[in-house]
ZAKE-307008 format. One record per residue (C-alpha): residue number from 1; residue in three letters; y, x, z. Coordinates in steps of 0.1 Angstrom, whole numbers, plus 5000, padded with zeros to 4 digits. Each point is the difference from the previous one (the first is absolute). Layout:
BEGIN
NUM | ala | Y | X | Z
...
***
This chain:
BEGIN
1 | met | 6245 | 5184 | 3497
2 | ser | 5005 | 4962 | 4997
3 | gly | 4974 | 4975 | 5012
4 | gly | 4993 | 4988 | 4965
5 | thr | 4994 | 5034 | 4986
6 | thr | 4977 | 5009 | 5029
7 | ile | 4980 | 4968 | 4995
8 | asp | 4996 | 5006 | 4962
9 | lys | 4988 | 5035 | 5005
10 | ala | 4977 | 4992 | 5028
11 | phe | 4985 | 4969 | 4983
12 | glu | 4989 | 5021 | 4971
13 | ala | 4972 | 5011 | 5023
14 | leu | 4986 | 4965 | 5001
15 | tyr | 4986 | 5005 | 4965
16 | ala | 4988 | 5035 | 5004
17 | ser | 4963 | 5008 | 5006
18 | asp | 5004 | 5028 | 5026
19 | asp | 5009 | 4997 | 5037
20 | gly | 5022 | 5031 | 4997
21 | ser | 5026 | 4979 | 4982
22 | leu | 4998 | 4974 | 5027
23 | asp | 5008 | 5027 | 5027
24 | thr | 5030 | 5012 | 4981
25 | ala | 5012 | 4964 | 4995
26 | ala | 4996 | 4993 | 5038
27 | ser | 5021 | 5031 | 5008
28 | leu | 5027 | 4986 | 4977
29 | leu | 5000 | 4966 | 5017
30 | ala | 4998 | 5015 | 5035
31 | ala | 5031 | 5022 | 4994
32 | asp | 5022 | 4971 | 4988
33 | pro | 5004 | 4972 | 5026
34 | gly | 5025 | 4983 | 4976
35 | ala | 4971 | 4992 | 4977
36 | asp | 4981 | 4978 | 5026
37 | ala | 5016 | 4967 | 4991
38 | glu | 4993 | 5005 | 4963
39 | arg | 4965 | 5011 | 5007
40 | ala | 4993 | 4968 | 5019
41 | arg | 5016 | 4979 | 4973
42 | arg | 4978 | 5016 | 4973
43 | gly | 4969 | 4993 | 5022
44 | glu | 5009 | 4963 | 5001
45 | glu | 5005 | 5001 | 4962
46 | phe | 4965 | 5015 | 4996
47 | val | 4986 | 4971 | 5021
48 | arg | 5019 | 4974 | 4981
49 | thr | 4987 | 5014 | 4967
50 | leu | 4964 | 4996 | 5014
51 | trp | 5006 | 4963 | 5007
52 | val | 5007 | 4995 | 4963
53 | arg | 4969 | 5021 | 4992
54 | gly | 4977 | 4976 | 5019
55 | trp | 4998 | 5016 | 5034
56 | gln | 5005 | 4982 | 5033
57 | pro | 5008 | 5014 | 5035
58 | ala | 4964 | 5000 | 5012
59 | asp | 4989 | 5018 | 4969
60 | leu | 5025 | 5028 | 5004
61 | val | 4991 | 5004 | 5037
62 | arg | 4963 | 5001 | 4992
63 | met | 5006 | 5028 | 4975
64 | ala | 5022 | 5020 | 5024
65 | arg | 4973 | 4997 | 5027
66 | arg | 4973 | 5011 | 4976
67 | glu | 5019 | 5030 | 4985
68 | leu | 5025 | 5011 | 5027
69 | ala | 5006 | 5000 | 5037
70 | asp | 5015 | 4978 | 5027
71 | glu | 5035 | 5014 | 4996
72 | his | 5000 | 4990 | 4963
73 | val | 4988 | 4965 | 5008
74 | arg | 5029 | 4996 | 5026
75 | leu | 5025 | 5012 | 4974
76 | leu | 4986 | 4977 | 4974
77 | ala | 5002 | 4971 | 5024
78 | gly | 5037 | 5007 | 5006
79 | leu | 5006 | 5001 | 4962
80 | ile | 4982 | 4967 | 4995
81 | arg | 5019 | 4983 | 5028
82 | ala | 5033 | 5012 | 4987
83 | glu | 4993 | 4990 | 4964
84 | thr | 4986 | 4965 | 5008
85 | ala | 5029 | 4993 | 5023
86 | arg | 5022 | 4996 | 4969
87 | tyr | 4985 | 4967 | 4991
88 | gly | 5006 | 4966 | 5015
89 | arg | 4964 | 4989 | 4995
90 | leu | 4968 | 5019 | 4993
91 | pro | 4970 | 4989 | 4980
92 | his | 4971 | 4982 | 5018
93 | arg | 4979 | 5024 | 5021
94 | trp | 5026 | 5029 | 4999
95 | gln | 5015 | 4993 | 5034
96 | ala | 4966 | 5002 | 5016
97 | gln | 4994 | 5034 | 4984
98 | ile | 5034 | 5012 | 5012
99 | asp | 4993 | 4988 | 5035
100 | glu | 4969 | 5022 | 5001
101 | leu | 5019 | 5032 | 4992
102 | asp | 4998 | 5029 | 5024
103 | ala | 5028 | 5004 | 5025
104 | glu | 5026 | 5026 | 4991
105 | gly | 5003 | 5031 | 5021
106 | gly | 4982 | 5033 | 5004
107 | arg | 5021 | 5019 | 4975
108 | pro | 4994 | 5037 | 4995
109 | ala | 5022 | 5022 | 5022
110 | asp | 5016 | 5022 | 4974
111 | arg | 5018 | 4992 | 4967
112 | phe | 4976 | 5020 | 4978
113 | ser | 4970 | 4980 | 5013
114 | gln | 5019 | 4967 | 4995
115 | ala | 5009 | 5010 | 4964
116 | thr | 4964 | 5010 | 4993
117 | thr | 4987 | 4967 | 5012
118 | val | 5026 | 4982 | 4978
119 | leu | 4991 | 5019 | 4969
120 | glu | 4962 | 4997 | 5006
121 | leu | 5004 | 4962 | 5003
122 | tyr | 5023 | 4997 | 4970
123 | arg | 4977 | 5021 | 4979
124 | leu | 4972 | 4975 | 5008
125 | leu | 5023 | 4970 | 4991
126 | val | 5011 | 5013 | 4966
127 | arg | 4965 | 5007 | 4990
128 | leu | 4985 | 4966 | 5007
129 | pro | 4990 | 4981 | 4968
130 | arg | 5009 | 4965 | 4991
131 | leu | 4979 | 4972 | 5014
132 | asp | 4993 | 4965 | 4987
133 | ala | 5025 | 4977 | 5018
134 | val | 4985 | 4975 | 5024
135 | gly | 5032 | 4981 | 5007
136 | pro | 5038 | 5001 | 4997
137 | val | 5020 | 5029 | 5013
138 | pro | 5031 | 5000 | 5022
139 | gly | 5031 | 4989 | 4981
140 | glu | 4981 | 4976 | 4977
141 | ala | 5002 | 4963 | 5001
142 | leu | 4975 | 4987 | 5026
143 | pro | 4983 | 4966 | 5004
144 | pro | 5012 | 4978 | 5029
145 | ala | 4989 | 5014 | 5033
146 | ala | 4973 | 4981 | 5019
147 | val | 5009 | 4988 | 5034
148 | gly | 4975 | 5013 | 5025
149 | glu | 4963 | 5008 | 4994
150 | pro | 4977 | 4973 | 4986
151 | arg | 4981 | 4982 | 5027
152 | met | 4967 | 5009 | 4984
153 | leu | 5008 | 5037 | 5001
154 | thr | 5011 | 4998 | 5036
155 | arg | 4967 | 4984 | 5009
156 | ile | 4980 | 5027 | 4981
157 | arg | 5020 | 5028 | 5017
158 | ala | 4993 | 4985 | 5034
159 | leu | 4963 | 4995 | 4994
160 | leu | 4995 | 5036 | 4987
161 | ala | 5021 | 5014 | 5029
162 | lys | 4976 | 4983 | 5025
163 | ala | 4970 | 5013 | 4980
164 | glu | 5012 | 5035 | 5003
165 | ala | 5008 | 4997 | 5037
166 | thr | 4968 | 4983 | 5013
167 | gly | 4972 | 5020 | 5014
168 | tyr | 4974 | 4974 | 4991
169 | pro | 4985 | 5003 | 4965
170 | glu | 4991 | 4963 | 4998
171 | glu | 5036 | 4990 | 5006
172 | ala | 5013 | 5025 | 4975
173 | glu | 4975 | 4986 | 4975
174 | ala | 5012 | 4965 | 5004
175 | leu | 5036 | 5009 | 4999
176 | thr | 4997 | 5021 | 4969
177 | ala | 4979 | 4974 | 4982
178 | lys | 5026 | 4974 | 5008
179 | ala | 5027 | 5022 | 4985
180 | gln | 4981 | 5004 | 4967
181 | glu | 4993 | 4963 | 4999
182 | leu | 5037 | 4993 | 5004
183 | met | 5008 | 5024 | 4972
184 | ala | 4975 | 4984 | 4977
185 | arg | 5013 | 4965 | 5008
186 | his | 5036 | 5011 | 4994
187 | ser | 4991 | 5013 | 4966
188 | leu | 4984 | 4967 | 4993
189 | asp | 5032 | 4982 | 5011
190 | glu | 5020 | 5022 | 4976
191 | ala | 4976 | 4992 | 4972
192 | thr | 5004 | 4963 | 5008
193 | leu | 5038 | 5003 | 4997
194 | ala | 4998 | 5020 | 4968
195 | ala | 4976 | 4974 | 4985
196 | gly | 5022 | 4971 | 5009
197 | ala | 5034 | 5016 | 4990
198 | pro | 4997 | 5032 | 4980
199 | ser | 5027 | 5025 | 5010
200 | pro | 5013 | 5031 | 4982
201 | glu | 4987 | 5022 | 5028
202 | thr | 4981 | 5031 | 4988
203 | pro | 4978 | 5024 | 5019
204 | gly | 5018 | 5027 | 5020
205 | ala | 4989 | 5032 | 5016
206 | ile | 5002 | 5021 | 5032
207 | arg | 4990 | 5035 | 5009
208 | ile | 4979 | 5006 | 5030
209 | gly | 4994 | 5035 | 5014
210 | val | 4965 | 5014 | 4999
211 | glu | 5001 | 5031 | 5021
212 | pro | 4975 | 5028 | 5006
213 | pro | 4975 | 5005 | 5015
214 | tyr | 4973 | 4980 | 4982
215 | glu | 5025 | 4985 | 4976
216 | gln | 4974 | 4991 | 4974
217 | ala | 4982 | 4977 | 5025
218 | lys | 5034 | 4985 | 5010
219 | ala | 5009 | 4993 | 4964
220 | ile | 4967 | 4983 | 4995
221 | leu | 5006 | 4978 | 5031
222 | leu | 5035 | 4991 | 4987
223 | asp | 4985 | 4991 | 4966
224 | ala | 4975 | 4978 | 5017
225 | val | 5026 | 4981 | 5020
226 | ala | 5022 | 4997 | 4969
227 | thr | 4972 | 4988 | 4977
228 | ala | 4989 | 4974 | 5026
229 | asn | 5035 | 4986 | 5001
230 | his | 5007 | 4997 | 4962
231 | cys | 5018 | 5033 | 4997
232 | arg | 4993 | 5033 | 4983
233 | ala | 5004 | 5035 | 5016
234 | val | 5005 | 5032 | 4981
235 | trp | 4997 | 5033 | 5019
236 | asn | 5023 | 5029 | 4993
237 | glu | 4982 | 5029 | 5018
238 | ala | 5027 | 5026 | 4992
239 | tyr | 5028 | 4981 | 5018
240 | gly | 4980 | 4984 | 5028
241 | phe | 5004 | 4963 | 4993
242 | ser | 4984 | 4970 | 4983
243 | thr | 5020 | 4975 | 4980
244 | val | 4989 | 4964 | 5007
245 | val | 5008 | 4975 | 4973
246 | gly | 5000 | 4963 | 5007
247 | phe | 5021 | 4969 | 5005
248 | glu | 5026 | 5004 | 5027
249 | ala | 4983 | 4977 | 5025
250 | asp | 4969 | 5021 | 5000
251 | leu | 5015 | 5035 | 5003
252 | asp | 5012 | 5001 | 5036
253 | pro | 4967 | 4985 | 5014
254 | val | 4980 | 5026 | 4981
255 | glu | 5019 | 5028 | 5016
256 | leu | 4997 | 4984 | 5034
257 | leu | 4962 | 4995 | 4997
258 | tyr | 4994 | 5035 | 4986
259 | thr | 5020 | 5017 | 5028
260 | ser | 4982 | 4980 | 5026
261 | leu | 4965 | 5006 | 4986
262 | leu | 5008 | 5037 | 4998
263 | val | 5011 | 5000 | 5037
264 | gln | 4968 | 4981 | 5009
265 | gly | 4978 | 5023 | 4979
266 | thr | 5015 | 5031 | 5014
267 | ala | 4994 | 4988 | 5036
268 | ala | 4964 | 4990 | 4991
269 | met | 4995 | 5034 | 4985
270 | ala | 5012 | 5017 | 5032
271 | arg | 4975 | 4979 | 5020
272 | ala | 4972 | 5009 | 4976
273 | glu | 5008 | 5037 | 5003
274 | ala | 5000 | 4997 | 5038
275 | glu | 4964 | 4986 | 4998
276 | gln | 4990 | 5028 | 4977
277 | arg | 5014 | 5026 | 5024
278 | ala | 4982 | 4983 | 5029
279 | gly | 4968 | 5004 | 4980
280 | gly | 5006 | 5037 | 4995
281 | arg | 5013 | 4999 | 4964
282 | lys | 5033 | 5017 | 4991
283 | arg | 5028 | 4983 | 4982
284 | thr | 4999 | 5006 | 4963
285 | lys | 5023 | 4994 | 4971
286 | ser | 4972 | 4985 | 4980
287 | phe | 4993 | 4975 | 5028
288 | arg | 5036 | 4988 | 5000
289 | gln | 5002 | 4998 | 4962
290 | ser | 4967 | 4981 | 4997
291 | phe | 5011 | 4977 | 5028
292 | leu | 5033 | 4990 | 4983
293 | leu | 4984 | 4996 | 4966
294 | ala | 4973 | 4977 | 5014
295 | tyr | 5027 | 4981 | 5019
296 | ala | 5021 | 4995 | 4969
297 | asn | 4970 | 4991 | 4979
298 | arg | 4986 | 4974 | 5024
299 | leu | 5034 | 4985 | 5008
300 | gly | 5008 | 4996 | 4963
301 | ala | 4970 | 4978 | 4995
302 | arg | 5006 | 4979 | 5031
303 | leu | 5037 | 4995 | 4992
304 | ser | 4992 | 4988 | 4965
305 | ala | 4974 | 4977 | 5013
306 | thr | 5025 | 4983 | 5023
307 | ser | 5025 | 4996 | 4972
308 | arg | 4973 | 4985 | 4977
309 | arg | 4990 | 4976 | 5027
310 | val | 5035 | 4988 | 5006
311 | ala | 5007 | 4996 | 4962
312 | ala | 4968 | 4980 | 4996
313 | glu | 5014 | 4974 | 5023
314 | ala | 5025 | 4991 | 4973
315 | pro | 4981 | 5004 | 4967
316 | thr | 5028 | 4983 | 4980
317 | leu | 5023 | 5029 | 5008
318 | leu | 4977 | 5027 | 4987
319 | pro | 5017 | 5000 | 4965
320 | ala | 5034 | 5005 | 5017
321 | leu | 4986 | 5029 | 5021
322 | ala | 4984 | 5016 | 4969
323 | ser | 5033 | 4997 | 4982
324 | arg | 5018 | 5018 | 5028
325 | glu | 4974 | 5027 | 5000
326 | val | 5003 | 5005 | 4963
327 | ala | 5038 | 5004 | 5005
328 | val | 4994 | 5026 | 5027
329 | ser | 4976 | 5019 | 4977
330 | ala | 5025 | 5000 | 4971
331 | arg | 5028 | 5012 | 5022
332 | thr | 4978 | 5028 | 5014
333 | asp | 4991 | 5011 | 4965
334 | glu | 5036 | 4999 | 4990
335 | leu | 5010 | 5023 | 5030
336 | phe | 4970 | 5022 | 4997
337 | pro | 4987 | 5002 | 4965
338 | glu | 4980 | 5032 | 5006
339 | thr | 4981 | 4993 | 5032
340 | arg | 4965 | 5015 | 5003
341 | ala | 4971 | 4997 | 5024
342 | thr | 4995 | 5027 | 5026
343 | arg | 4966 | 5011 | 5013
344 | val | 4996 | 5000 | 5038
345 | arg | 5002 | 5036 | 5012
346 | ala | 4983 | 5001 | 5034
347 | ala | 4970 | 5016 | 5017
348 | trp | 4976 | 4972 | 5011
349 | asp | 4989 | 4996 | 5035
350 | glu | 4975 | 4972 | 5007
351 | ala | 5010 | 4995 | 5037
352 | gly | 5037 | 4998 | 4990
353 | trp | 4992 | 4975 | 4972
354 | asn | 4979 | 4978 | 5023
355 | his | 5026 | 5000 | 5028
356 | gly | 5028 | 4992 | 4974
357 | ala | 4980 | 4970 | 4987
358 | thr | 4995 | 4987 | 5035
359 | ala | 5037 | 5004 | 5008
360 | ala | 5009 | 4981 | 4969
361 | asp | 4977 | 4972 | 5011
362 | ala | 5017 | 5000 | 5034
363 | ala | 5034 | 4998 | 4984
364 | gly | 4990 | 4964 | 4992
365 | leu | 5005 | 4975 | 4971
366 | his | 4967 | 4982 | 5005
367 | pro | 5007 | 4964 | 4989
368 | asn | 4976 | 4985 | 5025
369 | arg | 5015 | 5017 | 5031
370 | pro | 5024 | 4979 | 5021
371 | his | 5036 | 5009 | 4994
372 | leu | 5027 | 5002 | 5026
373 | pro | 5030 | 4977 | 4994
***
């Protein structure tokens, strides 16, 4: 039996609804080593098709982790590396996603298990729907590459890394507050440039993973960070991410701040739980949910207050900022014409809520506190 014939027969199972067909197909592939190269080539083709359908490497890995097992994720990582190696240059942010892929290795010991893993992964890939594109795909014309990271982003990254590492809440507060103030001032600088010399730049978008558990509270936190920094966030619960829409200069800082606040909030939640256990109370899911919801709610108000304070220092630029926010809203509506509000689904715990609000206050952003340089 030729490799091509084996592949065609086996791949019919990708579109079947029963696992019995998959077992039969795995037996076909396991019995024909000559089909291995074509099997891998078809896998790269599936991945390439998904780039065109709006998916990015991190999106695919997120879905494989949610739906399948570690061996599928490793196989997918190999396919992504092989497919993207074909291009001289990748779109902005793609290389960082590829650098985070799982290391290869740990393959199943027998050919039938290998073939089963391949088919289970490919079945997932061929069933993924089209997504709204949030940037160019490999092979398309790309804008000129930036040389190095913007100095402002490097400063924000360093401040937030220190905030996550310190064991002193007051120091973390000052560092995080300084990072948000830098972000607000940078947006103001961008509005200044736009007001003085309008450019053809339009809002872009990035996807940020919002993973279980407590993904609703995490999505609310990301929305708060995005809103405070002149962006919009739209949560896709089914696929485990939010799309943040905004001007390019605001997108990376939003992701950095959200990730840092999530790290700080999770650490604060662990400390609060330790206090609860010391007082004789058991850990509960409702405590953690309420903690993170309160944390997101309180931080959102404080982030927005900082942005308003900075913007008020340059009132002549308020029309330019408003114009950019209108453009972001229009782009969001264009990408997501059918968004809807979602009610918070969480059991309420008073102690968790109070601890979460306190942790949000400790995360900083008070305008009258001294800031570290």
